[in-house]
SEBAPA-333878 format. One record per residue (C-alpha): residue in three letters; x, y, z. Coordinates in steps of 0.25 Angstrom, whole numbers, plus 5000, padded with zeros to 4 digits. Layout:
BEGIN
<"ALA" <X Y Z>>
...
This chain:
BEGIN
<"UNK" <5103 5016 5011>>
<"UNK" <5102 5029 5019>>
<"UNK" <5110 5041 5012>>
<"UNK" <5118 5051 5019>>
<"UNK" <5109 5063 5021>>
<"UNK" <5122 5072 5024>>
<"UNK" <5127 5069 5010>>
<"UNK" <5125 5082 5002>>
<"UNK" <5124 5074 4989>>
<"UNK" <5113 5065 4995>>
<"UNK" <5106 5077 5001>>
<"UNK" <5106 5084 4987>>
<"UNK" <5101 5071 4980>>
<"UNK" <5090 5069 4990>>
<"UNK" <5085 5083 4989>>
<"UNK" <5085 5081 4974>>
<"UNK" <5078 5068 4975>>
<"UNK" <5067 5074 4984>>
<"UNK" <5065 5085 4974>>
<"UNK" <5063 5076 4963>>
<"UNK" <5052 5068 4970>>
<"UNK" <5045 5081 4974>>
<"UNK" <5046 5087 4960>>
<"UNK" <5040 5074 4955>>
<"UNK" <5029 5075 4965>>
<"UNK" <5026 5090 4961>>
<"UNK" <5025 5085 4946>>
<"UNK" <5014 5075 4950>>
<"UNK" <5000 5080 4952>>
<"UNK" <4992 5073 4963>>
<"UNK" <4985 5060 4960>>
<"UNK" <4970 5061 4955>>
<"UNK" <4958 5058 4964>>
<"UNK" <4948 5051 4955>>
<"UNK" <4933 5052 4959>>
<"UNK" <4925 5039 4956>>
<"UNK" <4910 5041 4957>>
<"UNK" <4902 5029 4961>>
<"UNK" <4887 5031 4956>>
<"UNK" <4884 5018 4962>>
<"UNK" <4888 5023 4976>>
<"UNK" <4882 5036 4978>>
<"UNK" <4888 5046 4987>>
<"UNK" <4902 5038 4987>>
<"UNK" <4913 5042 4978>>
<"UNK" <4926 5035 4976>>
<"UNK" <4940 5042 4973>>
<"UNK" <4952 5036 4968>>
<"UNK" <4966 5043 4971>>
<"UNK" <4973 5040 4958>>
<"UNK" <4987 5037 4962>>
<"UNK" <4990 5031 4948>>
<"UNK" <4993 5045 4943>>
<"UNK" <5006 5046 4950>>
<"UNK" <5018 5046 4941>>
<"UNK" <5021 5032 4944>>
<"UNK" <5006 5028 4944>>
<"UNK" <5003 5023 4958>>
<"UNK" <5000 5027 4972>>
<"UNK" <5014 5022 4975>>
<"UNK" <5020 5035 4969>>
<"UNK" <5017 5043 4982>>
<"UNK" <5023 5032 4990>>
<"UNK" <5036 5031 4982>>
<"UNK" <5038 5046 4982>>
<"UNK" <5036 5046 4997>>
<"UNK" <5046 5034 4999>>
<"UNK" <5057 5041 4991>>
<"UNK" <5055 5054 4998>>
<"UNK" <5055 5047 5012>>
<"UNK" <5068 5039 5008>>
<"UNK" <5075 5051 5003>>
<"UNK" <5072 5060 5015>>
<"UNK" <5076 5049 5024>>
<"UNK" <5089 5048 5017>>
<"UNK" <5087 5034 5012>>
<"UNK" <5089 5037 4997>>
<"UNK" <5101 5043 4991>>
<"UNK" <5105 5046 4976>>
<"UNK" <5111 5031 4975>>
<"UNK" <5100 5024 4983>>
<"UNK" <5094 5011 4976>>
<"UNK" <5079 5012 4980>>
<"UNK" <5072 4999 4983>>
<"UNK" <5057 4996 4985>>
<"UNK" <5048 4984 4987>>
<"UNK" <5035 4986 4979>>
<"UNK" <5024 4979 4972>>
<"UNK" <5026 4989 4961>>
<"UNK" <5020 5003 4961>>
<"UNK" <5028 5008 4973>>
<"UNK" <5041 5004 4965>>
<"UNK" <5036 5010 4952>>
<"UNK" <5035 5024 4960>>
<"UNK" <5048 5022 4967>>
<"UNK" <5055 5019 4954>>
<"UNK" <5050 5032 4949>>
<"UNK" <5056 5040 4961>>
<"UNK" <5069 5032 4961>>
<"UNK" <5071 5035 4946>>
<"UNK" <5068 5050 4949>>
<"UNK" <5079 5050 4959>>
<"UNK" <5089 5041 4951>>
<"UNK" <5088 5030 4960>>
<"UNK" <5089 5015 4958>>
<"UNK" <5076 5008 4962>>
<"UNK" <5073 4993 4964>>
<"UNK" <5058 4988 4966>>
<"UNK" <5057 4975 4973>>
<"UNK" <5043 4970 4969>>
<"UNK" <5035 4957 4969>>
<"UNK" <5038 4948 4956>>
<"UNK" <5023 4949 4954>>
<"UNK" <5022 4964 4952>>
<"UNK" <5015 4968 4940>>
<"UNK" <5024 4970 4928>>
<"UNK" <5020 4984 4924>>
<"UNK" <5024 4989 4938>>
<"UNK" <5038 4983 4936>>
<"UNK" <5038 4990 4923>>
<"UNK" <5035 5003 4930>>
<"UNK" <5046 5001 4940>>
<"UNK" <5056 4999 4929>>
<"UNK" <5050 5010 4921>>
<"UNK" <5054 5020 4932>>
<"UNK" <5068 5014 4933>>
<"UNK" <5066 5004 4945>>
<"UNK" <5071 4990 4946>>
<"UNK" <5063 4977 4949>>
<"UNK" <5067 4967 4960>>
<"UNK" <5056 4957 4960>>
<"UNK" <5053 4947 4971>>
<"UNK" <5045 4934 4971>>
<"UNK" <5040 4936 4985>>
<"UNK" <5033 4949 4988>>
<"UNK" <5036 4948 5002>>
<"UNK" <5051 4949 5000>>
<"UNK" <5051 4963 4994>>
<"UNK" <5054 4970 5007>>
<"UNK" <5067 4962 5010>>
<"UNK" <5071 4962 4995>>
<"UNK" <5070 4977 4994>>
<"UNK" <5078 4979 5007>>
<"UNK" <5089 4969 5002>>
<"UNK" <5090 4977 4989>>
<"UNK" <5091 4990 4996>>
<"UNK" <5102 4984 5005>>
<"UNK" <5110 4978 4993>>
<"UNK" <5109 4991 4985>>
<"UNK" <5111 5001 4996>>
<"UNK" <5098 5006 4993>>
<"UNK" <5085 5010 5000>>
<"UNK" <5072 5002 5001>>
<"UNK" <5061 5011 5001>>
<"UNK" <5051 5001 5008>>
<"UNK" <5038 5007 5005>>
<"UNK" <5031 4997 5014>>
<"UNK" <5038 5003 5026>>
<"UNK" <5039 5018 5022>>
<"UNK" <5026 5021 5015>>
<"UNK" <5018 5025 5027>>
<"UNK" <5029 5035 5032>>
<"UNK" <5035 5040 5019>>
<"UNK" <5022 5048 5015>>
<"UNK" <5017 5060 5023>>
<"UNK" <5003 5056 5027>>
<"UNK" <5000 5070 5032>>
<"UNK" <5000 5076 5018>>
<"UNK" <5010 5080 5008>>
<"UNK" <5000 5076 4997>>
<"UNK" <5000 5061 5001>>
<"UNK" <4989 5053 4995>>
<"UNK" <4979 5055 5007>>
<"UNK" <4981 5070 5006>>
<"UNK" <4979 5070 4991>>
<"UNK" <4966 5062 4992>>
<"UNK" <4959 5071 5002>>
<"UNK" <4964 5084 4995>>
<"UNK" <4958 5079 4982>>
<"UNK" <4945 5074 4989>>
<"UNK" <4943 5088 4995>>
<"UNK" <4932 5093 4985>>
<"UNK" <4925 5080 4983>>
<"UNK" <4911 5077 4988>>
<"UNK" <4916 5069 4999>>
<"UNK" <4930 5075 5002>>
<"UNK" <4934 5066 5014>>
<"UNK" <4933 5051 5009>>
<"UNK" <4926 5041 5017>>
<"UNK" <4937 5031 5014>>
<"UNK" <4951 5032 5007>>
<"UNK" <4955 5018 5002>>
<"UNK" <4969 5013 4999>>
<"UNK" <4977 5001 4998>>
<"UNK" <4990 4997 5006>>
<"UNK" <5003 4993 5000>>
<"UNK" <5012 4999 5009>>
<"UNK" <5002 5005 5018>>
<"UNK" <5007 5019 5015>>
<"UNK" <4995 5025 5008>>
<"UNK" <4985 5020 5018>>
<"UNK" <4994 5026 5029>>
<"UNK" <4995 5039 5023>>
<"UNK" <4980 5040 5020>>
<"UNK" <4976 5035 5034>>
<"UNK" <4985 5045 5041>>
<"UNK" <4981 5056 5032>>
<"UNK" <4966 5054 5035>>
<"UNK" <4969 5053 5050>>
<"UNK" <4978 5066 5049>>
<"UNK" <4967 5074 5042>>
<"UNK" <4956 5069 5051>>
<"UNK" <4948 5064 5039>>
<"UNK" <4936 5054 5041>>
<"UNK" <4941 5046 5029>>
<"UNK" <4944 5032 5032>>
<"UNK" <4955 5024 5026>>
<"UNK" <4953 5010 5019>>
<"UNK" <4964 5001 5014>>
<"UNK" <4961 4991 5004>>
<"UNK" <4970 4979 5005>>
<"UNK" <4971 4966 4996>>
<"UNK" <4966 4954 5003>>
<"UNK" <4980 4948 5003>>
<"UNK" <4987 4959 5011>>
<"UNK" <4991 4960 5025>>
<"UNK" <4987 4975 5027>>
<"UNK" <4972 4972 5029>>
<"UNK" <4975 4960 5038>>
<"UNK" <4984 4968 5046>>
<"UNK" <4974 4979 5047>>
<"UNK" <4964 4970 5054>>
<"UNK" <4974 4962 5061>>
<"UNK" <4987 4969 5065>>
<"UNK" <4994 4956 5068>>
<"UNK" <4993 4952 5053>>
<"UNK" <5006 4957 5046>>
<"UNK" <5008 4948 5034>>
<"UNK" <5001 4938 5024>>
<"UNK" <5004 4924 5022>>
<"UNK" <5014 4920 5011>>
<"UNK" <5007 4920 4997>>
<"UNK" <4996 4929 5001>>
<"UNK" <4997 4942 4993>>
<"UNK" <4988 4952 4985>>
<"UNK" <4989 4953 4970>>
<"UNK" <4986 4968 4971>>
<"UNK" <4999 4975 4969>>
<"UNK" <5003 4987 4978>>
<"UNK" <4994 4985 4990>>
<"UNK" <4993 4974 5000>>
<"UNK" <5005 4967 5007>>
<"UNK" <5008 4954 5012>>
<"UNK" <5015 4960 5025>>
<"UNK" <5011 4972 5034>>
<"UNK" <5019 4984 5029>>
<"UNK" <5025 4994 5038>>
<"UNK" <5018 5006 5031>>
<"UNK" <5004 5000 5033>>
<"UNK" <4997 5007 5044>>
<"UNK" <4983 5001 5047>>
<"UNK" <4979 5011 5058>>
<"UNK" <4976 5022 5048>>
<"UNK" <4967 5013 5040>>
<"UNK" <4952 5012 5043>>
<"UNK" <4949 5000 5035>>
<"UNK" <4955 4989 5026>>
<"UNK" <4948 4981 5015>>
<"UNK" <4954 4969 5009>>
<"UNK" <4952 4967 4994>>
<"UNK" <4954 4954 4986>>
<"UNK" <4963 4956 4974>>
<"UNK" <4953 4952 4964>>
<"UNK" <4943 4963 4969>>
<"UNK" <4955 4973 4968>>
<"UNK" <4957 4970 4954>>
<"UNK" <4942 4970 4950>>
<"UNK" <4941 4983 4957>>
<"UNK" <4953 4989 4950>>
<"UNK" <4948 4985 4936>>
<"UNK" <4934 4990 4939>>
<"UNK" <4940 5004 4943>>
<"UNK" <4949 5004 4931>>
<"UNK" <4936 5002 4922>>
<"UNK" <4929 5014 4930>>
<"UNK" <4941 5023 4928>>
<"UNK" <4945 5019 4914>>
<"UNK" <4960 5016 4918>>
<"UNK" <4966 5005 4926>>
<"UNK" <4970 5005 4941>>
<"UNK" <4978 4996 4949>>
<"UNK" <4974 4984 4958>>
<"UNK" <4976 4991 4972>>
<"UNK" <4966 5002 4967>>
<"UNK" <4956 4990 4965>>
<"UNK" <4959 4986 4979>>
<"UNK" <4955 5000 4984>>
<"UNK" <4943 5000 4976>>
<"UNK" <4937 4987 4982>>
<"UNK" <4939 4994 4996>>
<"UNK" <4932 5006 4991>>
<"UNK" <4920 4998 4985>>
<"UNK" <4918 4992 4999>>
<"UNK" <4919 5005 5006>>
<"UNK" <4909 5011 4996>>
<"UNK" <4899 5000 4998>>
<"UNK" <4900 5002 5013>>
<"UNK" <4898 5017 5012>>
<"UNK" <4886 5015 5003>>
<"UNK" <4880 5005 5012>>
<"UNK" <4881 5015 5024>>
<"UNK" <4875 5026 5015>>
<"UNK" <4888 5034 5016>>
<"UNK" <4894 5044 5006>>
<"UNK" <4908 5049 5003>>
<"UNK" <4921 5046 4996>>
<"UNK" <4931 5035 4995>>
<"UNK" <4945 5038 4990>>
<"UNK" <4954 5026 4986>>
<"UNK" <4968 5025 4979>>
<"UNK" <4970 5022 4964>>
<"UNK" <4983 5016 4966>>
<"UNK" <4989 5014 4952>>
<"UNK" <4985 5012 4938>>
<"UNK" <4982 4998 4932>>
<"UNK" <4992 4998 4921>>
<"UNK" <5002 4991 4930>>
<"UNK" <4992 4979 4932>>
<"UNK" <4989 4977 4917>>
<"UNK" <4995 4963 4918>>
<"UNK" <4989 4959 4931>>
<"UNK" <4976 4965 4936>>
<"UNK" <4971 4970 4922>>
<"UNK" <4975 4956 4916>>
<"UNK" <4963 4947 4916>>
<"UNK" <4972 4935 4913>>
<"UNK" <4981 4938 4925>>
<"UNK" <4969 4940 4934>>
<"UNK" <4963 4927 4930>>
<"UNK" <4977 4920 4931>>
<"UNK" <4977 4924 4946>>
<"UNK" <4962 4921 4948>>
<"UNK" <4958 4935 4952>>
<"UNK" <4943 4937 4949>>
<"UNK" <4942 4952 4948>>
<"UNK" <4929 4953 4941>>
<"UNK" <4919 4953 4953>>
<"UNK" <4926 4965 4959>>
<"UNK" <4927 4972 4946>>
<"UNK" <4912 4971 4944>>
<"UNK" <4908 4975 4958>>
<"UNK" <4918 4987 4959>>
<"UNK" <4914 4991 4945>>
<"UNK" <4900 4991 4949>>
<"UNK" <4903 5000 4960>>
<"UNK" <4911 5010 4951>>
<"UNK" <4901 5010 4940>>
<"UNK" <4896 5023 4935>>
<"UNK" <4883 5018 4931>>
C-alpha cells in the first residue's frame, strides 16, 4: 500500500531505513572472484563469481537490497507495511533479512516443495512461510495477502530488471569486470548466468552493451523452463501443466516480465540430472558444496569451453556461483532422494569432473 510521502514521520522513517540498508552494504566486502585453472583446456580459464559470500548466502542478496530500496524510494513501504514476496526460497531468505533490519513483518509465499533448509533460513531471519501446492499460484496468492494485510507485494519477477542500476553502482556486472582487470584475459569471452527472474541477465547484458565490451552473454536454463523456449520462439510464453524443473531458483513455467531476451547472445538448455552432476563435481574440486543452479551454469560453461578449444580460441569465461550447497543437503546431496526421483547424475559428474581435473 502506498505511503504518504508528505508525512514527516514516514519521511523520517524512510530516510533511516535507507541509511540502515546502505550501512549494511558498506559493512559487506564485495564477493570474491575465484579462478579455476583448467589444465586439460590450455589457454582457457574459468572464473566463479562467488555470490554465496553475501550475508544471506546467495546472489539474491543483491536483488533483495535493490527491491527494498526501489520500494522505499517509490513510497511503497512505510513503517507499518507488511512485505510479501513469491519465491522458491533464496530471494525470500534475503528479503526476510532486510525486513527484520527495518522492523517489518515479512511473508514468503513459496512452493510446498521448497527445500526445508531454505524455509528454516527464512524463519531464522524472522520471516513467515505461506506454502502453496501449485507453484503457479504464488503470484496471485502473494497479491491477495498484500491486499488482505494492507501490505506491499515486492514482486521480484516484475521489478528485478528495473530495480538494479545496470550502468554501474557496483552491480554484479561492474564488479566482475573490475575484478577481471588484472587477469591474463581481462575481458571474458563469455559471461554465463542463469535466469530466475531475468534480472541478473538483464543487468549483465545491458552493462556489457553500455561498456562496449566484446563479451557475449550466455544464459543457462533448465530444460523444463519457458525462458529458453521463448528465446527461440517469442510466441512461447508458458509451459504445459506438470512441466517443471527441479533446480530451485532458476527456470520458470511462465514468461516473467523481467526476462529480457534481446540482451542475451545465447541460451543453453540443461537437464536437471546434468546440473546436479556438475554441481557435485565442482563441489569436489572446490572442497565445499555449491547449489544446483551453479551446476546448471557449469554445464553451459563446459559446452562453451569445448567449442572454444575446438576453434583454437583462448580466453576466459566467468560464471556465477549462486549459493552454497548447505540448503540442499536433503535433496541434491542426498543419494537416496536423487534415486527416489530417478535422477541419474553420475554421467555428468564424471564428464564435468574430468574437465575440471587438475591432473
